[in-house]
SEDO-977325 format. One record per residue (C-alpha): residue in one letter; x, y, z. Coordinates in steps of 0.02 Angstrom, whole numbers, plus 50000, padded with zeros to 5 digits. Example, Ala and Ser with C-alpha at 12.3 -4.5 7.8 and 13.67 -1.06 7.14 Angstrom:
# residues 2
+----+-------+-------+-------+
: aa :     u :     v :     w :
+----+-------+-------+-------+
:  A : 50615 : 49775 : 50390 :
:  S : 50684 : 49947 : 50357 :
+----+-------+-------+-------+
//
This chain:
# residues 381
+----+-------+-------+-------+
: aa :     u :     v :     w :
+----+-------+-------+-------+
:  M : 50012 : 51367 : 49648 :
:  A : 50136 : 51322 : 49784 :
:  P : 50312 : 51271 : 49729 :
:  R : 50330 : 51086 : 49693 :
:  I : 50394 : 50981 : 49836 :
:  R : 50571 : 50920 : 49804 :
:  L : 50564 : 50731 : 49801 :
:  G : 50697 : 50597 : 49808 :
:  M : 50680 : 50411 : 49775 :
:  V : 50765 : 50257 : 49846 :
:  G : 50748 : 50106 : 49731 :
:  G : 50642 : 50108 : 49575 :
:  G : 50782 : 50105 : 49448 :
:  K : 50793 : 50024 : 49278 :
:  D : 50661 : 49888 : 49248 :
:  A : 50578 : 49917 : 49419 :
:  F : 50389 : 49914 : 49407 :
:  I : 50333 : 50002 : 49565 :
:  G : 50459 : 50143 : 49554 :
:  A : 50389 : 50198 : 49387 :
:  V : 50213 : 50192 : 49460 :
:  H : 50265 : 50306 : 49604 :
:  R : 50348 : 50429 : 49486 :
:  I : 50192 : 50439 : 49377 :
:  A : 50080 : 50460 : 49529 :
:  A : 50190 : 50598 : 49600 :
:  R : 50182 : 50693 : 49434 :
:  I : 49997 : 50680 : 49394 :
:  D : 49944 : 50832 : 49496 :
:  G : 50108 : 50927 : 49484 :
:  E : 50139 : 50925 : 49671 :
:  F : 50313 : 50847 : 49668 :
:  E : 50474 : 50862 : 49568 :
:  L : 50597 : 50717 : 49570 :
:  V : 50770 : 50791 : 49596 :
:  A : 50877 : 50654 : 49675 :
:  G : 50890 : 50466 : 49688 :
:  A : 50981 : 50314 : 49750 :
:  L : 50889 : 50208 : 49623 :
:  S : 50978 : 50041 : 49625 :
:  S : 51081 : 49925 : 49733 :
:  T : 51241 : 49960 : 49636 :
:  P : 51319 : 50132 : 49606 :
:  E : 51332 : 50101 : 49419 :
:  R : 51150 : 50054 : 49394 :
:  S : 51094 : 50193 : 49511 :
:  R : 51187 : 50324 : 49410 :
:  E : 51127 : 50250 : 49245 :
:  S : 50946 : 50252 : 49305 :
:  G : 50959 : 50429 : 49373 :
:  L : 51034 : 50498 : 49213 :
:  A : 50898 : 50412 : 49111 :
:  L : 50770 : 50508 : 49216 :
:  G : 50860 : 50672 : 49188 :
:  L : 50930 : 50691 : 49363 :
:  D : 51083 : 50797 : 49399 :
:  P : 51233 : 50678 : 49399 :
:  E : 51285 : 50748 : 49568 :
:  R : 51118 : 50692 : 49640 :
:  C : 51126 : 50513 : 49576 :
:  Y : 51185 : 50428 : 49735 :
:  A : 51266 : 50259 : 49766 :
:  G : 51162 : 50223 : 49920 :
:  F : 51024 : 50292 : 50031 :
:  E : 51140 : 50340 : 50176 :
:  E : 51247 : 50447 : 50062 :
:  M : 51092 : 50522 : 49986 :
:  A : 51009 : 50563 : 50153 :
:  E : 51166 : 50647 : 50220 :
:  A : 51204 : 50746 : 50063 :
:  E : 51025 : 50803 : 50031 :
:  A : 50999 : 50857 : 50212 :
:  A : 51153 : 50969 : 50196 :
:  R : 51095 : 51054 : 50035 :
:  P : 50996 : 51217 : 50042 :
:  D : 50892 : 51146 : 49899 :
:  G : 50889 : 50969 : 49968 :
:  I : 50742 : 50852 : 49955 :
:  E : 50592 : 50881 : 50067 :
:  A : 50522 : 50705 : 50048 :
:  V : 50581 : 50536 : 49988 :
:  S : 50490 : 50389 : 49909 :
:  I : 50555 : 50219 : 49961 :
:  V : 50515 : 50087 : 49830 :
:  T : 50644 : 49952 : 49866 :
:  P : 50618 : 49769 : 49911 :
:  N : 50542 : 49754 : 50085 :
:  H : 50701 : 49717 : 50183 :
:  V : 50773 : 49890 : 50141 :
:  H : 50620 : 49991 : 50194 :
:  G : 50662 : 50009 : 50378 :
:  A : 50844 : 50063 : 50367 :
:  A : 50812 : 50179 : 50220 :
:  A : 50662 : 50263 : 50302 :
:  A : 50757 : 50287 : 50466 :
:  A : 50903 : 50370 : 50375 :
:  F : 50790 : 50507 : 50308 :
:  L : 50675 : 50523 : 50459 :
:  K : 50818 : 50562 : 50576 :
:  R : 50866 : 50706 : 50461 :
:  G : 50690 : 50776 : 50460 :
:  I : 50646 : 50720 : 50283 :
:  H : 50468 : 50658 : 50257 :
:  V : 50451 : 50477 : 50200 :
:  I : 50326 : 50400 : 50078 :
:  C : 50357 : 50212 : 50086 :
:  D : 50288 : 50070 : 49984 :
:  K : 50204 : 49930 : 50081 :
:  P : 50226 : 49819 : 50178 :
:  L : 50311 : 49915 : 50317 :
:  T : 50466 : 49803 : 50325 :
:  A : 50518 : 49622 : 50299 :
:  T : 50520 : 49571 : 50484 :
:  M : 50438 : 49618 : 50648 :
:  A : 50609 : 49665 : 50719 :
:  Q : 50636 : 49788 : 50576 :
:  A : 50460 : 49856 : 50603 :
:  A : 50498 : 49889 : 50787 :
:  E : 50656 : 49984 : 50742 :
:  L : 50564 : 50086 : 50611 :
:  E : 50426 : 50125 : 50736 :
:  E : 50556 : 50201 : 50851 :
:  A : 50627 : 50305 : 50710 :
:  V : 50455 : 50370 : 50660 :
:  R : 50407 : 50416 : 50837 :
:  A : 50575 : 50503 : 50865 :
:  S : 50560 : 50609 : 50707 :
:  K : 50458 : 50765 : 50672 :
:  A : 50445 : 50712 : 50490 :
:  L : 50292 : 50624 : 50420 :
:  F : 50291 : 50439 : 50378 :
:  L : 50161 : 50380 : 50251 :
:  L : 50131 : 50207 : 50178 :
:  T : 50062 : 50181 : 50002 :
:  H : 49916 : 50062 : 50021 :
:  N : 49855 : 50136 : 49858 :
:  Y : 49683 : 50057 : 49852 :
:  T : 49630 : 50171 : 49994 :
:  G : 49645 : 50313 : 49868 :
:  Y : 49508 : 50250 : 49753 :
:  P : 49355 : 50365 : 49755 :
:  L : 49225 : 50229 : 49782 :
:  I : 49328 : 50153 : 49923 :
:  R : 49324 : 50323 : 50008 :
:  Q : 49136 : 50321 : 49981 :
:  A : 49119 : 50144 : 50049 :
:  R : 49212 : 50196 : 50207 :
:  E : 49097 : 50347 : 50225 :
:  M : 48941 : 50241 : 50201 :
:  V : 48993 : 50113 : 50331 :
:  A : 49033 : 50250 : 50456 :
:  S : 48865 : 50334 : 50424 :
:  G : 48771 : 50175 : 50469 :
:  A : 48703 : 50146 : 50293 :
:  L : 48740 : 49959 : 50311 :
:  G : 48679 : 49950 : 50491 :
:  Q : 48771 : 49841 : 50616 :
:  L : 48912 : 49754 : 50523 :
:  R : 48912 : 49565 : 50520 :
:  I : 49020 : 49495 : 50380 :
:  V : 49174 : 49553 : 50284 :
:  Q : 49239 : 49455 : 50135 :
:  V : 49394 : 49510 : 50042 :
:  E : 49502 : 49424 : 49912 :
:  Y : 49651 : 49466 : 49804 :
:  A : 49691 : 49340 : 49669 :
:  Q : 49828 : 49340 : 49536 :
:  D : 49910 : 49206 : 49429 :
:  W : 50081 : 49278 : 49387 :
:  L : 50175 : 49155 : 49501 :
:  T : 50085 : 48999 : 49439 :
:  E : 50250 : 48933 : 49374 :
:  A : 50421 : 48940 : 49457 :
:  S : 50482 : 49095 : 49367 :
:  E : 50602 : 49134 : 49508 :
:  G : 50776 : 49065 : 49478 :
:  T : 50761 : 49084 : 49289 :
:  G : 50839 : 49257 : 49286 :
:  T : 50695 : 49322 : 49180 :
:  N : 50580 : 49396 : 49313 :
:  K : 50657 : 49521 : 49435 :
:  Q : 50494 : 49538 : 49532 :
:  A : 50479 : 49351 : 49558 :
:  E : 50660 : 49338 : 49614 :
:  W : 50644 : 49451 : 49765 :
:  R : 50461 : 49426 : 49807 :
:  T : 50489 : 49239 : 49833 :
:  D : 50650 : 49265 : 49932 :
:  P : 50611 : 49270 : 50119 :
:  E : 50772 : 49365 : 50152 :
:  R : 50707 : 49510 : 50049 :
:  S : 50517 : 49493 : 50053 :
:  G : 50499 : 49428 : 50230 :
:  A : 50411 : 49272 : 50293 :
:  G : 50254 : 49310 : 50195 :
:  G : 50241 : 49280 : 50008 :
:  S : 50067 : 49312 : 49941 :
:  I : 50009 : 49368 : 50114 :
:  G : 50145 : 49500 : 50120 :
:  D : 50129 : 49558 : 49941 :
:  I : 49941 : 49561 : 49911 :
:  G : 49865 : 49490 : 50070 :
:  T : 49917 : 49647 : 50163 :
:  H : 49823 : 49750 : 50034 :
:  A : 49666 : 49646 : 50060 :
:  H : 49683 : 49656 : 50249 :
:  N : 49712 : 49844 : 50243 :
:  L : 49565 : 49873 : 50127 :
:  A : 49446 : 49776 : 50240 :
:  C : 49504 : 49872 : 50393 :
:  F : 49503 : 50041 : 50304 :
:  V : 49325 : 50026 : 50241 :
:  T : 49250 : 49951 : 50399 :
:  G : 49352 : 50048 : 50526 :
:  L : 49378 : 49883 : 50619 :
:  K : 49533 : 49791 : 50677 :
:  V : 49561 : 49604 : 50660 :
:  E : 49579 : 49528 : 50833 :
:  R : 49606 : 49344 : 50792 :
:  L : 49632 : 49238 : 50638 :
:  S : 49654 : 49061 : 50576 :
:  A : 49767 : 49046 : 50423 :
:  D : 49803 : 48903 : 50304 :
:  L : 49953 : 48949 : 50196 :
:  Q : 50014 : 48850 : 50047 :
:  S : 50165 : 48848 : 49933 :
:  F : 50094 : 48756 : 49784 :
:  V : 50247 : 48778 : 49672 :
:  P : 50379 : 48648 : 49721 :
:  G : 50531 : 48724 : 49804 :
:  R : 50452 : 48893 : 49834 :
:  R : 50506 : 48961 : 50003 :
:  V : 50359 : 49074 : 50037 :
:  D : 50171 : 49052 : 50023 :
:  D : 50086 : 49079 : 49857 :
:  N : 49907 : 49051 : 49919 :
:  A : 49816 : 49079 : 50083 :
:  H : 49643 : 49050 : 50155 :
:  I : 49613 : 49149 : 50315 :
:  L : 49465 : 49160 : 50435 :
:  L : 49454 : 49327 : 50524 :
:  R : 49373 : 49384 : 50684 :
:  F : 49356 : 49572 : 50693 :
:  E : 49318 : 49674 : 50847 :
:  G : 49135 : 49685 : 50893 :
:  G : 49097 : 49507 : 50840 :
:  V : 49110 : 49541 : 50652 :
:  R : 49168 : 49388 : 50554 :
:  G : 49269 : 49384 : 50395 :
:  M : 49363 : 49283 : 50266 :
:  L : 49517 : 49330 : 50165 :
:  W : 49586 : 49235 : 50016 :
:  C : 49743 : 49287 : 49927 :
:  S : 49830 : 49191 : 49790 :
:  Q : 49963 : 49217 : 49657 :
:  V : 49931 : 49048 : 49575 :
:  A : 49746 : 49072 : 49531 :
:  V : 49752 : 49044 : 49343 :
:  G : 49648 : 49170 : 49248 :
:  C : 49654 : 49303 : 49383 :
:  E : 49751 : 49460 : 49341 :
:  N : 49728 : 49585 : 49482 :
:  A : 49566 : 49528 : 49560 :
:  L : 49549 : 49624 : 49722 :
:  R : 49369 : 49613 : 49782 :
:  L : 49281 : 49673 : 49940 :
:  R : 49108 : 49633 : 50008 :
:  V : 49039 : 49704 : 50170 :
:  F : 48872 : 49654 : 50245 :
:  G : 48773 : 49730 : 50388 :
:  D : 48598 : 49699 : 50455 :
:  K : 48527 : 49838 : 50343 :
:  G : 48628 : 49826 : 50184 :
:  G : 48781 : 49767 : 50088 :
:  L : 48919 : 49836 : 49978 :
:  E : 49019 : 49752 : 49841 :
:  W : 49170 : 49825 : 49748 :
:  A : 49299 : 49750 : 49630 :
:  Q : 49465 : 49833 : 49587 :
:  E : 49460 : 49780 : 49405 :
:  E : 49300 : 49884 : 49386 :
:  P : 49343 : 50020 : 49512 :
:  N : 49218 : 50149 : 49451 :
:  H : 49068 : 50040 : 49499 :
:  M : 49005 : 49985 : 49670 :
:  W : 48848 : 49889 : 49713 :
:  F : 48745 : 49943 : 49864 :
:  T : 48593 : 49845 : 49920 :
:  R : 48470 : 49891 : 50057 :
:  F : 48388 : 49738 : 50133 :
:  G : 48228 : 49697 : 50040 :
:  E : 48262 : 49820 : 49899 :
:  P : 48338 : 49805 : 49724 :
:  K : 48524 : 49823 : 49701 :
:  Q : 48586 : 49999 : 49668 :
:  L : 48737 : 50030 : 49556 :
:  L : 48842 : 50175 : 49619 :
:  T : 48966 : 50251 : 49498 :
:  R : 49115 : 50365 : 49519 :
:  R : 49055 : 50544 : 49491 :
:  G : 48881 : 50476 : 49463 :
:  A : 48717 : 50535 : 49538 :
:  G : 48746 : 50443 : 49701 :
:  A : 48930 : 50490 : 49722 :
:  S : 48975 : 50556 : 49894 :
:  E : 49076 : 50709 : 49941 :
:  A : 49220 : 50597 : 49998 :
:  A : 49225 : 50511 : 49828 :
:  N : 49209 : 50670 : 49725 :
:  A : 49350 : 50751 : 49822 :
:  V : 49473 : 50625 : 49748 :
:  S : 49401 : 50613 : 49573 :
:  R : 49476 : 50708 : 49427 :
:  T : 49367 : 50674 : 49276 :
:  P : 49179 : 50672 : 49242 :
:  G : 49081 : 50513 : 49268 :
:  G : 49106 : 50382 : 49133 :
:  H : 49289 : 50425 : 49109 :
:  P : 49378 : 50282 : 49199 :
:  E : 49498 : 50317 : 49340 :
:  G : 49594 : 50180 : 49428 :
:  Y : 49763 : 50119 : 49486 :
:  L : 49875 : 50266 : 49442 :
:  E : 49747 : 50394 : 49501 :
:  G : 49725 : 50299 : 49665 :
:  F : 49912 : 50309 : 49693 :
:  A : 49909 : 50493 : 49644 :
:  N : 49774 : 50529 : 49773 :
:  L : 49894 : 50470 : 49907 :
:  Y : 50029 : 50584 : 49838 :
:  V : 49909 : 50732 : 49834 :
:  G : 49865 : 50696 : 50015 :
:  A : 50048 : 50679 : 50059 :
:  A : 50086 : 50848 : 49980 :
:  S : 49947 : 50931 : 50077 :
:  A : 50007 : 50853 : 50240 :
:  I : 50189 : 50900 : 50206 :
:  R : 50144 : 51081 : 50171 :
:  A : 50037 : 51088 : 50328 :
:  A : 50179 : 51015 : 50431 :
:  G : 50294 : 51150 : 50364 :
:  E : 50172 : 51278 : 50435 :
:  G : 50162 : 51188 : 50602 :
:  R : 49989 : 51118 : 50568 :
:  R : 49917 : 50942 : 50562 :
:  D : 49817 : 50915 : 50403 :
:  P : 49654 : 50815 : 50429 :
:  V : 49699 : 50717 : 50272 :
:  L : 49811 : 50614 : 50386 :
:  D : 49652 : 50533 : 50453 :
:  V : 49631 : 50439 : 50289 :
:  L : 49812 : 50419 : 50232 :
:  P : 49894 : 50254 : 50283 :
:  G : 50043 : 50278 : 50396 :
:  L : 50139 : 50193 : 50535 :
:  E : 49988 : 50115 : 50619 :
:  A : 49925 : 50040 : 50456 :
:  G : 50100 : 49972 : 50425 :
:  L : 50115 : 49895 : 50598 :
:  S : 49942 : 49818 : 50579 :
:  G : 49996 : 49739 : 50415 :
:  M : 50153 : 49667 : 50495 :
:  R : 50052 : 49594 : 50639 :
:  F : 49936 : 49517 : 50509 :
:  I : 50081 : 49433 : 50418 :
:  D : 50157 : 49372 : 50580 :
:  A : 49992 : 49302 : 50642 :
:  C : 49960 : 49211 : 50477 :
:  V : 50131 : 49128 : 50483 :
:  R : 50109 : 49078 : 50666 :
:  S : 49934 : 49012 : 50637 :
:  S : 49978 : 48910 : 50483 :
:  G : 50129 : 48838 : 50573 :
:  G : 50009 : 48776 : 50706 :
:  D : 49893 : 48690 : 50580 :
:  A : 49781 : 48843 : 50559 :
:  A : 49763 : 48870 : 50746 :
:  W : 49673 : 49027 : 50802 :
:  V : 49800 : 49160 : 50854 :
:  T : 49787 : 49337 : 50919 :
:  L : 49861 : 49481 : 50823 :
+----+-------+-------+-------+
//
């Protein structure tokens, strides 16, 4: 087995949810070893978090700039970095490592603002290092199969795409209470960006619809709401979509839908068939040919495709989900990083989200805000 890729992390310190998820995902297949970090916004918390993870004290950095410079100068410095900070830090942190030739694996969305996204785009294009974005639902086996089935023509000419992502964790004004770190920054437009639910989970829904269908959204009409009094970003959105080729769609995202935990759901319909998948039951997918009974496809089941099996670890009936989906992106990233080190481009990059997926997500957020500000007027992405 090839030596583990030396990994650093920016953000993801004590009490951070997504940082722990990334660390688990990077470890599952033994492809990465975490060796350095700038894990928090203060030097004290960063050092405390790094030591708790068993990092060398000399490699627990006060900030990402210090970390990027020091690691680039070390003969055993990091080869890749995971950026798991609030959105407004993504761009500057990624650029600091990219300009030093260190590969970047960044949590979504790309940045907090379109201006930051433009600056990051320049940094990515100027660097020889890879930039990957963790839209983790693209790593689920049956989502890979759905993409393959659509591309093969199994659904015929596409007509309708419906996608929704509903949660209830922001039903009350938990921001400002000091008890919910996630709520504090995700409802702060200075840190999260102009989009609340559309930036946090709406971008996942948008990305999933585009990933499976292979289509881009050309125009949309968005009605954004902030149901909780005083909230400065949206917590619910209803969006009509017009994809290229005349395909129509709808997207609903909400973080105030009581009773919904992590209800990401996708339905795609063509003139020959339809697909239906729900994230909370990720090992099942319904496929229906027009005029025939529904067919239940299962991960690693009799109807599983090569694309799905390639990213499955356990036999059918043993559930795989969120962490494994994330891990599939890290496995792909490791393969791409090793290929880049040999001067090759790994074909896995064709399915891994990167700069273009990130820019598409930022254009989606921007269009939603512009549309809703114009009373749900149709706008072009």
